[in-house]
N, C-alpha and C positions, 0 to 999 in steps of 0.2 A: 503495499501499500505506499503511494507516494505521501513525503510530508508536506506538509502545507505552512511550514514556518521556513524561515531562511537561515542557510546553516554558516551566515558570516551577519557580524554586528553591523556593519554600515555600508552601503555603498555607496551613496551620494550624502557625505556630511553636509555641504555647503543646502543644498536643499532639505534637509533636515533640520540645520539650522536655522534657514529662514523660515519654514513653517512654525517653528517651534518660538520666532519672534512673534511672527504673526497671530498665532493663539493667544502669547502674553498679554497681547494689545485688543483682544477683543472681549466684550463682556459675556462670557461664557455661562454665568450664573444666572443671568439674567435670561439668557437663550433657554439655559434648561429649567428656570421658572416657569416660563412661556408654556413648552410641552408639558411640563408636570399638568399643568392646570387644565390643559387641552388634552389630558389623558384619560379625565373622567366621563365617562359616558355623559354624564347628561349635562356637565358644561359643554360638551364638544356638539351634543343636539341643538343646545342652544345657540351655540356659535353658528352653525348650520343654517339654523331656522333665520337666524338673523341675515346671515349671507342669503337666501330665498328673498326673504319679506322685508326687508331693511330696517325695518324698526315693528316692535312688537310689544304690548304690555306684559307687564307680570304675568295677569292671569290667563292671558292667552298662549305664553312660552310653558306656564305650568299645564296645561291642557294639552299643548303639544310634547312635554316630555314626558306626561303622566306623573308628575307630582305635586305635590301640594304647594301653594304661593308660598307659605313661610321655606319649605327645602329649594324653591327655585329662586327666591329671593336669595338664599344664602350662597346659591352660588354665582346669581347676578354680583352681587357685591363683589366676590372676590374675584371674576372678570372684571370688574371695572377698577376695582382698586391696582391690577395689573396693567390698566391703560387697553385693555383688550376692547372693552365695552363701555360706551357713555349712555348717561340716561338722561332722560329731562321731565318735571313734572306737569301733568294735564289734570289741575284740580286733585281729586283722589289718585288718580291713573300715575301709575310711573312706565315710562319708554324707555326702551332700552335699545342702541343699534352698536352697529360694529363700529369699533372708533375711526379705522381709517381703510385707504385702500389697502397697507400693506397687510393689513389683520383679512381683508377679505381674501388676498391672495393668497395667504398661509391656510386658509380654513379650505379656497377653490382648490388648491395645488394639492394637497392632502389627500382630499377623494378623489381627484384626477389620478394622481397617481395610483391609489389603490384599484381604480378600475383599470389602469393599464397593466398593472403586475396582474389583476384575474384574468385579462386577455392570452399574456402568453401563458398561464397556469393551463387552460382549456384546450 
């Protein structure tokens, strides 16, 4: 059986050092936090719903994900605190939307990638 690891310690030290330097300059902890938040089924479904409908109130999102408004509000607060979602109040209603075009692309690309992956498996 072939070994899937290198038998040497380093081929291109310049590339290794360049990438290490770039990684040190990137906010990897913030990116990790973003993906951890979206790794929750309810929060990902909320984000996808907001991608489709642009803006929804908490009670409608609760119906979509099959949760209570309290649970849905909890998830929305986390998304808002992380900068993923924004909200506005209209009387007693709170409406949420994705924060910007970047977040829309993150959600959209995740689902598109999954569709492509499924096409190759079949």
